[in-house]
DORO-135054 format. One record per residue: residue in one letter; x, y, z of N, C-alpha, C in turn. Coordinates in steps of 0.02 Angstrom, whole numbers, plus 50000, padded with zeros to 5 digits. Layout:
# DORO-135054
AXYZXYZXYZ ...
END
This chain:
# DORO-135054
M655355205550985656075207851015656215204851080 K655785200751113655855195851175656065189051130 Q655755187651089655775181451052656365181251018 Y656515187650985657215185850962657775185451012 I657785189351057658235188251107658255180451133 A657695177251156657775172851171657955167451124 E658005167051069658225163351011658995162751000 H659025169551013659925170750997660245172751063 K660045171451117660455173651169661085171051185 L661345165351143662165165251153662505169551098 L662185170951053662615175151008662635182851054 I661975185351082662005190851106662435191151142 E662435186451192662995186251255663635188551241 N663775183151175664535184051151664585192851132 A664145194551116664215202951072664205207751133 T663825205251181663765210951231664075207751287 S664065215051338664335213351399663935218551449 A663875217451513663635221451570664115222451616 V664205227151629664685229351697664445234451751 A664525234051794664255238951847664705239451907 D664775243751938665285246551985664905251352031 Y665255252352086665085259152131665515262252158 Y665425267552191665815273052214665495276952248 V665735280452311665785284352353665575291252336 T665095294752341665135302552298665415307052369 P665555312052344665615319152387665055319052431 E664615317152421664005318252483664055311652533 K664525307552530664565301752571663935297152559 K663525298252509663145292052484663555285952421 Y663185283052399663355276352346663055278852288 A663425279452228663265279352144663445272452125 V662895270652094663065263552052663105265051974 H663665262651931663605265751857663665258451836 C663045256951795662845252351750663115252751688 Q663355248951657663245249651575663355242751533 L662795244151487662705238751435663175239751381 R663645234951360664175237951307664085231751239 E664195234851186663965229251124664655229151086 K665095226951087665735225851058666075230751064 G665985232451153666385239651179666095246051176 I665655247351128665285254051135664755252651183 P664715258251221664135257951268663495259151231 Q662975254051259662195253751232661835257651271 L662085257751332661365260551374662075261851446 D662025268151473662315269751516661985274251576 L662045270951655661525273051699661985273651764 T661675277651790661905278751855661565280351910 L661705277251959660885276252008661245279552079 N660915283252115661285286452177660855282052237 V661255277352279660805275152327661235277652399 R660605274852443660825275552510661485271952544 N661595265152530662185262352556662545256952517 K662985255552562663395249652522662995243352514 E662635241552525662365234452538661675235952461 Q661375240952448660905242352407661495243552345 A661945246052331662595245952286662745239252265 E662795235252320663035228752289662655224552267 A661935225652285661435221552259661205223852182 I661335230352163661255232552119661605229352055 C662425229352083662745228252047662715221552015 S662535216152079662375210052050661885209252014 N661285211752030660745210152000660605212951919 W661045219351912661265221051835661535217151798 K662055212551818662515207851791661875200351768 K661455200051828661105194851819660415196251751 Q660315201351765659595204251728659595209251680 T660095211851648660245217351599659935216251534 D659685209151515659355208951448658535211851474 D658365209151516657625210751561657665218551564 I658045221651595658035228651625658005232151553 Y658445229751499658605235551435657905234551407 M657635228651404657055228051352656495231651404 L656375231551467655785236251490655925242151466 L656625246551488656575252951468656425252651394 I656825249751339656635251651270655785250851258 D655485246951284654805245051299654405251951324 Q654585252751382654225258851407654355267951373 L655005268251355655095273151306654985273051254 L654755269151202654695268851131653865268351139 K653455269151195652665269351196652425275751164 
END
């Protein structure tokens, strides 16, 4: 699967999008909402609670840069 992604990265990038944002929870913490969408349909939807705005911003930034790697890691681990 990793080889396929490497060979077809441009095609995959055009068909998928990674989005992430964060918000303050009622408990005054931060929740980060990350999504991987393919043709507008969510393929992965993940919400993480973190302690501060800096962590939330870092996760949003890294999600957008590393979505393929994170997705593959999750799939690999869950399919074991």
